[in-house]
C-alpha positions in Angstrom: 113.5 112.3 94.9 115.6 110.4 92.3 116.0 107.0 94.0 112.9 107.2 96.1 111.7 103.7 95.3 114.8 102.2 97.0 113.6 103.7 100.3 110.8 101.1 100.2 113.2 98.0 100.1 112.1 95.6 102.8 109.1 97.6 103.8 105.6 96.3 104.4 103.1 96.2 101.6 100.8 98.2 103.8 101.8 101.7 104.9 100.0 103.9 107.4 99.6 107.4 105.9 101.6 109.1 108.6 104.5 106.6 108.1 104.4 107.2 104.4 104.3 111.0 105.0 107.4 110.7 107.3 109.3 108.7 104.7 108.5 111.2 101.9 109.2 114.3 104.1 112.7 112.9 104.8 113.3 113.1 101.1 111.6 116.3 100.0 110.4 118.2 103.1 107.2 120.2 102.8 106.6 118.9 99.2 105.8 115.4 100.5 102.1 115.6 99.4 103.2 116.3 95.8 105.4 113.3 95.9 102.7 111.1 97.3 100.4 112.3 94.5 103.0 111.2 92.0 103.3 107.8 93.6 99.5 107.5 93.4 99.5 108.7 89.7 102.1 106.2 88.6 100.3 103.4 90.5 103.2 102.7 92.9 100.8 103.0 95.8 97.0 102.7 96.1 94.5 103.7 98.8 93.0 100.9 100.9 89.3 101.5 101.2 87.0 100.6 104.1 86.0 97.4 102.3 89.7 96.3 102.2 89.8 96.8 98.4 92.8 98.8 97.2 92.1 101.6 94.7 95.0 102.4 92.3 94.9 105.1 89.7 93.8 102.6 87.0 91.0 101.4 89.3 89.5 104.8 89.3 90.0 105.3 85.5 92.9 107.7 86.1 90.6 110.2 87.9 93.1 111.8 90.2 90.5 114.0 91.9 88.7 110.8 93.0 91.9 109.1 94.1 93.0 112.2 96.0 89.7 112.3 97.8 90.1 108.7 98.8 93.6 109.4 100.1 93.0 112.6 102.0 89.3 112.3 103.1 90.5 111.3 106.6 93.5 112.1 108.6 96.6 110.2 107.5 96.8 108.3 110.7 93.7 106.4 109.8 94.4 106.0 106.0 96.2 102.9 104.7 98.2 102.8 101.5 99.3 99.6 99.7 102.4 99.3 97.6 101.5 97.8 94.2 102.1 94.1 94.0 104.1 94.6 90.8 106.9 96.0 92.9 106.9 93.5 95.8 109.5 91.1 94.4 112.0 93.7 93.2 111.8 95.7 96.5 111.6 92.7 98.8 108.3 94.0 100.1 107.0 92.0 103.2 103.4 90.8 103.5 
């Protein structure tokens, strides 16, 4: 998935899980979930919780089991992910 981050140029800061899945599937096929977990691990994306707070890997003390649970506890159509603000400027992320 070499240049994957460039796929996010001009995208919205918020990504519905199914849209994120489609983007990742177009790059790596059936291994999209592994790629999503890497994006979560490296803090590129976080999971938006019910209280509108975004949990990134460092927010959960690098507990990937907890972050995975947050990301996949519901179907992806009702899960929101947020691109880390550290990448917004470089990738021209919209708000």
